[in-house]
NUDOKOL-635786 format. One record per residue (C-alpha): x, y, z; residue number from 1; residue in three letters. Coordinates in nm, 2 decimals, always signed. Layout:
residues N
<node px="X" py="Y" pz="Z" k="NUM" r="ALA"/>
...
end
This chain:
residues 123
<node px="+11.24" py="+8.75" pz="+11.34" k="1" r="MET"/>
<node px="+11.01" py="+8.46" pz="+11.23" k="2" r="ILE"/>
<node px="+10.68" py="+8.51" pz="+11.05" k="3" r="PHE"/>
<node px="+10.45" py="+8.21" pz="+10.97" k="4" r="GLU"/>
<node px="+10.12" py="+8.15" pz="+10.79" k="5" r="ARG"/>
<node px="+9.92" py="+7.86" pz="+10.68" k="6" r="LYS"/>
<node px="+9.89" py="+7.80" pz="+10.30" k="7" r="ALA"/>
<node px="+9.65" py="+7.50" pz="+10.25" k="8" r="GLY"/>
<node px="+9.80" py="+7.17" pz="+10.39" k="9" r="ARG"/>
<node px="+10.13" py="+7.32" pz="+10.51" k="10" r="HIS"/>
<node px="+10.27" py="+7.63" pz="+10.69" k="11" r="ASN"/>
<node px="+10.50" py="+7.89" pz="+10.51" k="12" r="ILE"/>
<node px="+10.77" py="+8.04" pz="+10.71" k="13" r="ARG"/>
<node px="+10.96" py="+8.38" pz="+10.65" k="14" r="LEU"/>
<node px="+11.27" py="+8.42" pz="+10.86" k="15" r="GLU"/>
<node px="+11.43" py="+8.76" pz="+10.85" k="16" r="ALA"/>
<node px="+11.76" py="+8.85" pz="+11.00" k="17" r="LYS"/>
<node px="+11.93" py="+9.18" pz="+10.99" k="18" r="GLU"/>
<node px="+12.31" py="+9.20" pz="+10.89" k="19" r="ILE"/>
<node px="+12.41" py="+9.54" pz="+10.96" k="20" r="GLY"/>
<node px="+12.17" py="+9.75" pz="+10.75" k="21" r="ARG"/>
<node px="+12.10" py="+9.45" pz="+10.51" k="22" r="ASP"/>
<node px="+11.82" py="+9.20" pz="+10.53" k="23" r="LEU"/>
<node px="+11.87" py="+8.83" pz="+10.48" k="24" r="LEU"/>
<node px="+11.53" py="+8.66" pz="+10.42" k="25" r="ILE"/>
<node px="+11.46" py="+8.28" pz="+10.40" k="26" r="ALA"/>
<node px="+11.11" py="+8.18" pz="+10.28" k="27" r="ILE"/>
<node px="+11.02" py="+7.80" pz="+10.28" k="28" r="TYR"/>
<node px="+10.77" py="+7.54" pz="+10.36" k="29" r="GLY"/>
<node px="+10.58" py="+7.25" pz="+10.23" k="30" r="GLY"/>
<node px="+10.66" py="+6.89" pz="+10.21" k="31" r="ASP"/>
<node px="+11.03" py="+6.95" pz="+10.13" k="32" r="GLU"/>
<node px="+11.23" py="+7.26" pz="+10.26" k="33" r="HIS"/>
<node px="+11.50" py="+7.36" pz="+10.02" k="34" r="HIS"/>
<node px="+11.66" py="+7.65" pz="+9.84" k="35" r="ILE"/>
<node px="+11.53" py="+7.65" pz="+9.49" k="36" r="GLY"/>
<node px="+11.59" py="+8.02" pz="+9.40" k="37" r="GLY"/>
<node px="+11.79" py="+8.32" pz="+9.54" k="38" r="VAL"/>
<node px="+11.74" py="+8.68" pz="+9.46" k="39" r="ALA"/>
<node px="+11.94" py="+9.00" pz="+9.57" k="40" r="THR"/>
<node px="+11.79" py="+9.33" pz="+9.54" k="41" r="ALA"/>
<node px="+11.96" py="+9.66" pz="+9.61" k="42" r="TYR"/>
<node px="+11.89" py="+10.04" pz="+9.56" k="43" r="PRO"/>
<node px="+12.08" py="+10.20" pz="+9.30" k="44" r="THR"/>
<node px="+12.10" py="+10.58" pz="+9.24" k="45" r="LYS"/>
<node px="+12.00" py="+10.66" pz="+8.88" k="46" r="SER"/>
<node px="+12.27" py="+10.83" pz="+8.67" k="47" r="HIS"/>
<node px="+12.01" py="+10.99" pz="+8.45" k="48" r="TYR"/>
<node px="+11.75" py="+11.15" pz="+8.69" k="49" r="ARG"/>
<node px="+11.70" py="+11.23" pz="+9.06" k="50" r="ASP"/>
<node px="+11.56" py="+10.88" pz="+9.15" k="51" r="ALA"/>
<node px="+11.66" py="+10.54" pz="+9.30" k="52" r="THR"/>
<node px="+11.58" py="+10.23" pz="+9.12" k="53" r="THR"/>
<node px="+11.59" py="+9.88" pz="+9.23" k="54" r="ILE"/>
<node px="+11.84" py="+9.62" pz="+9.08" k="55" r="SER"/>
<node px="+11.76" py="+9.25" pz="+9.12" k="56" r="VAL"/>
<node px="+12.00" py="+8.96" pz="+9.04" k="57" r="SER"/>
<node px="+11.87" py="+8.60" pz="+9.05" k="58" r="THR"/>
<node px="+12.00" py="+8.26" pz="+9.08" k="59" r="LEU"/>
<node px="+11.80" py="+7.94" pz="+9.02" k="60" r="THR"/>
<node px="+11.86" py="+7.58" pz="+9.08" k="61" r="LEU"/>
<node px="+11.77" py="+7.35" pz="+8.78" k="62" r="PRO"/>
<node px="+11.40" py="+7.25" pz="+8.78" k="63" r="GLY"/>
<node px="+11.30" py="+7.50" pz="+9.04" k="64" r="HIS"/>
<node px="+11.05" py="+7.79" pz="+9.00" k="65" r="LYS"/>
<node px="+11.12" py="+7.95" pz="+9.34" k="66" r="ASP"/>
<node px="+11.32" py="+8.23" pz="+9.17" k="67" r="TYR"/>
<node px="+10.99" py="+8.39" pz="+9.08" k="68" r="VAL"/>
<node px="+10.90" py="+8.44" pz="+9.43" k="69" r="VAL"/>
<node px="+11.24" py="+8.52" pz="+9.54" k="70" r="ALA"/>
<node px="+11.26" py="+8.81" pz="+9.28" k="71" r="ASN"/>
<node px="+10.93" py="+8.96" pz="+9.36" k="72" r="THR"/>
<node px="+10.98" py="+8.92" pz="+9.73" k="73" r="SER"/>
<node px="+11.33" py="+9.08" pz="+9.72" k="74" r="ALA"/>
<node px="+11.24" py="+9.37" pz="+9.50" k="75" r="GLU"/>
<node px="+10.93" py="+9.46" pz="+9.71" k="76" r="LYS"/>
<node px="+11.12" py="+9.45" pz="+10.04" k="77" r="ILE"/>
<node px="+11.42" py="+9.65" pz="+9.91" k="78" r="CYS"/>
<node px="+11.18" py="+9.92" pz="+9.75" k="79" r="LYS"/>
<node px="+10.98" py="+9.96" pz="+10.07" k="80" r="ALA"/>
<node px="+11.27" py="+9.95" pz="+10.32" k="81" r="LEU"/>
<node px="+11.55" py="+10.09" pz="+10.09" k="82" r="GLU"/>
<node px="+11.81" py="+9.84" pz="+10.20" k="83" r="VAL"/>
<node px="+12.00" py="+9.56" pz="+10.02" k="84" r="PRO"/>
<node px="+11.79" py="+9.25" pz="+10.05" k="85" r="THR"/>
<node px="+11.89" py="+8.89" pz="+9.99" k="86" r="PHE"/>
<node px="+11.61" py="+8.64" pz="+9.98" k="87" r="VAL"/>
<node px="+11.61" py="+8.25" pz="+9.93" k="88" r="THR"/>
<node px="+11.30" py="+8.06" pz="+9.86" k="89" r="VAL"/>
<node px="+11.24" py="+7.69" pz="+9.87" k="90" r="GLY"/>
<node px="+10.86" py="+7.59" pz="+9.89" k="91" r="ILE"/>
<node px="+10.76" py="+7.24" pz="+9.76" k="92" r="HIS"/>
<node px="+10.41" py="+7.09" pz="+9.78" k="93" r="TYR"/>
<node px="+10.38" py="+6.73" pz="+9.63" k="94" r="ASP"/>
<node px="+10.14" py="+6.74" pz="+9.34" k="95" r="ASN"/>
<node px="+10.04" py="+7.10" pz="+9.41" k="96" r="ALA"/>
<node px="+9.72" py="+7.21" pz="+9.24" k="97" r="SER"/>
<node px="+9.69" py="+7.54" pz="+9.06" k="98" r="ARG"/>
<node px="+9.47" py="+7.68" pz="+9.34" k="99" r="SER"/>
<node px="+9.74" py="+7.56" pz="+9.60" k="100" r="GLU"/>
<node px="+10.01" py="+7.76" pz="+9.40" k="101" r="ILE"/>
<node px="+9.80" py="+8.05" pz="+9.40" k="102" r="GLU"/>
<node px="+9.74" py="+8.04" pz="+9.77" k="103" r="GLU"/>
<node px="+10.11" py="+7.99" pz="+9.84" k="104" r="ILE"/>
<node px="+10.18" py="+8.31" pz="+9.64" k="105" r="ILE"/>
<node px="+9.91" py="+8.50" pz="+9.82" k="106" r="THR"/>
<node px="+10.05" py="+8.39" pz="+10.16" k="107" r="VAL"/>
<node px="+10.40" py="+8.48" pz="+10.07" k="108" r="VAL"/>
<node px="+10.29" py="+8.82" pz="+9.96" k="109" r="ASP"/>
<node px="+10.11" py="+8.86" pz="+10.30" k="110" r="ALA"/>
<node px="+10.43" py="+8.75" pz="+10.49" k="111" r="LEU"/>
<node px="+10.64" py="+8.99" pz="+10.28" k="112" r="VAL"/>
<node px="+10.39" py="+9.27" pz="+10.37" k="113" r="ASP"/>
<node px="+10.41" py="+9.16" pz="+10.73" k="114" r="GLU"/>
<node px="+10.79" py="+9.18" pz="+10.74" k="115" r="VAL"/>
<node px="+10.80" py="+9.52" pz="+10.56" k="116" r="ILE"/>
<node px="+10.54" py="+9.67" pz="+10.82" k="117" r="SER"/>
<node px="+10.75" py="+9.52" pz="+11.11" k="118" r="TYR"/>
<node px="+11.07" py="+9.69" pz="+10.99" k="119" r="TYR"/>
<node px="+10.89" py="+10.01" pz="+10.90" k="120" r="GLN"/>
<node px="+10.76" py="+10.04" pz="+11.26" k="121" r="LYS"/>
<node px="+11.11" py="+9.97" pz="+11.39" k="122" r="ALA"/>
<node px="+11.26" py="+10.27" pz="+11.23" k="123" r="GLU"/>
end
Protein backbone atom coordinates (compact mmCIF):
# COMPACT_ATOMS: atom_id res chain seq x y z
CA MET A 1 0.00 0.00 0.00
CA ILE A 2 1.41 3.42 -0.96
CA PHE A 3 0.46 6.76 0.60
CA GLU A 4 1.88 10.03 -0.70
CA ARG A 5 1.62 13.73 0.14
CA LYS A 6 3.29 16.95 -0.96
CA ALA A 7 5.68 18.61 1.51
CA GLY A 8 6.93 21.87 0.06
CA ARG A 9 8.96 21.25 -3.08
CA HIS A 10 8.82 17.43 -2.95
CA ASN A 11 6.52 14.52 -2.29
CA ILE A 12 6.93 12.29 0.74
CA ARG A 13 5.98 8.67 0.23
CA LEU A 14 5.02 6.06 2.81
CA GLU A 15 4.98 2.47 1.60
CA ALA A 16 3.43 -0.14 3.87
CA LYS A 17 3.78 -3.88 3.49
CA GLU A 18 2.23 -6.57 5.64
CA ILE A 19 4.55 -9.42 6.51
CA GLY A 20 2.28 -11.82 8.36
CA ARG A 21 0.87 -9.71 11.20
CA ASP A 22 3.88 -7.39 11.18
CA LEU A 23 4.24 -4.13 9.26
CA LEU A 24 7.22 -2.96 7.23
CA ILE A 25 7.04 0.79 6.55
CA ALA A 26 9.36 2.83 4.29
CA ILE A 27 9.10 6.64 4.47
CA TYR A 28 11.19 8.59 1.99
CA GLY A 29 11.32 11.58 -0.29
CA GLY A 30 13.09 14.77 -1.19
CA ASP A 31 16.14 15.41 -3.33
CA GLU A 32 17.82 12.14 -2.36
CA HIS A 33 16.03 8.97 -1.30
CA HIS A 34 17.99 6.88 1.18
CA ILE A 35 17.74 5.08 4.50
CA GLY A 36 19.03 7.29 7.29
CA GLY A 37 17.26 5.83 10.30
CA VAL A 38 15.48 2.62 11.24
CA ALA A 39 13.20 1.87 14.18
CA THR A 40 11.51 -1.30 15.35
CA ALA A 41 8.58 -1.04 17.73
CA TYR A 42 6.81 -3.98 19.31
CA PRO A 43 4.17 -4.49 22.01
CA THR A 44 5.49 -5.88 25.28
CA LYS A 45 3.36 -7.21 28.11
CA SER A 46 4.31 -5.51 31.36
CA HIS A 47 5.61 -7.79 34.11
CA TYR A 48 4.45 -5.40 36.82
CA ARG A 49 0.92 -4.47 35.85
CA ASP A 50 -1.89 -5.46 33.53
CA ALA A 51 -0.74 -3.32 30.61
CA THR A 52 1.07 -3.44 27.32
CA THR A 53 3.94 -1.08 26.63
CA ILE A 54 5.72 -0.33 23.38
CA SER A 55 9.43 -1.09 23.16
CA VAL A 56 11.43 0.76 20.50
CA SER A 57 14.90 -0.01 19.14
CA THR A 58 16.70 2.37 16.80
CA LEU A 59 19.55 2.35 14.33
CA THR A 60 20.89 5.47 12.66
CA LEU A 61 23.41 6.06 9.93
CA PRO A 62 26.14 8.60 10.74
CA GLY A 63 25.15 12.18 10.03
CA HIS A 64 21.42 11.46 9.65
CA LYS A 65 18.54 12.66 11.80
CA ASP A 66 15.93 10.39 10.18
CA TYR A 67 15.87 8.18 13.30
CA VAL A 68 13.76 10.81 15.08
CA VAL A 69 10.95 10.40 12.54
CA ALA A 70 11.45 6.62 12.43
CA ASN A 71 11.11 6.35 16.23
CA THR A 72 7.94 8.39 16.56
CA SER A 73 6.33 6.78 13.51
CA ALA A 74 7.11 3.21 14.56
CA GLU A 75 5.90 3.79 18.11
CA LYS A 76 2.68 5.49 17.00
CA ILE A 77 1.80 2.78 14.46
CA CYS A 78 2.64 -0.06 16.84
CA LYS A 79 0.63 1.47 19.68
CA ALA A 80 -2.43 2.04 17.48
CA LEU A 81 -2.41 -1.30 15.66
CA GLU A 82 -0.76 -3.48 18.34
CA VAL A 83 1.57 -5.17 15.84
CA PRO A 84 5.35 -5.26 15.53
CA THR A 85 6.34 -2.41 13.22
CA PHE A 86 9.61 -1.81 11.39
CA VAL A 87 10.09 1.70 9.92
CA THR A 88 12.85 3.00 7.65
CA VAL A 89 13.11 6.73 6.97
CA GLY A 90 15.19 8.61 4.43
CA ILE A 91 14.12 12.16 3.65
CA HIS A 92 16.58 14.71 2.32
CA TYR A 93 15.94 18.25 1.11
CA ASP A 94 18.96 20.22 -0.06
CA ASN A 95 19.40 23.26 2.20
CA ALA A 96 16.11 22.64 4.03
CA SER A 97 14.78 25.60 5.96
CA ARG A 98 13.32 25.28 9.45
CA SER A 99 9.80 25.76 8.05
CA GLU A 100 10.40 23.00 5.46
CA ILE A 101 11.55 20.62 8.19
CA GLU A 102 8.43 21.42 10.22
CA GLU A 103 6.24 20.83 7.15
CA ILE A 104 7.96 17.50 6.45
CA ILE A 105 7.30 16.36 10.03
CA THR A 106 3.64 17.45 9.76
CA VAL A 107 3.23 15.59 6.45
CA VAL A 108 4.88 12.42 7.78
CA ASP A 109 2.59 12.53 10.82
CA ALA A 110 -0.43 12.84 8.52
CA LEU A 111 0.80 9.89 6.42
CA VAL A 112 1.25 7.81 9.58
CA ASP A 113 -2.31 8.68 10.65
CA GLU A 114 -3.52 7.69 7.19
CA VAL A 115 -1.83 4.28 7.31
CA ILE A 116 -3.17 3.66 10.82
CA SER A 117 -6.69 4.53 9.69
CA TYR A 118 -6.36 2.26 6.66
CA TYR A 119 -5.33 -0.76 8.74
CA GLN A 120 -7.88 -0.07 11.48
CA LYS A 121 -10.67 -0.13 8.87
CA ALA A 122 -9.29 -3.36 7.42
CA GLU A 123 -9.61 -5.17 10.78
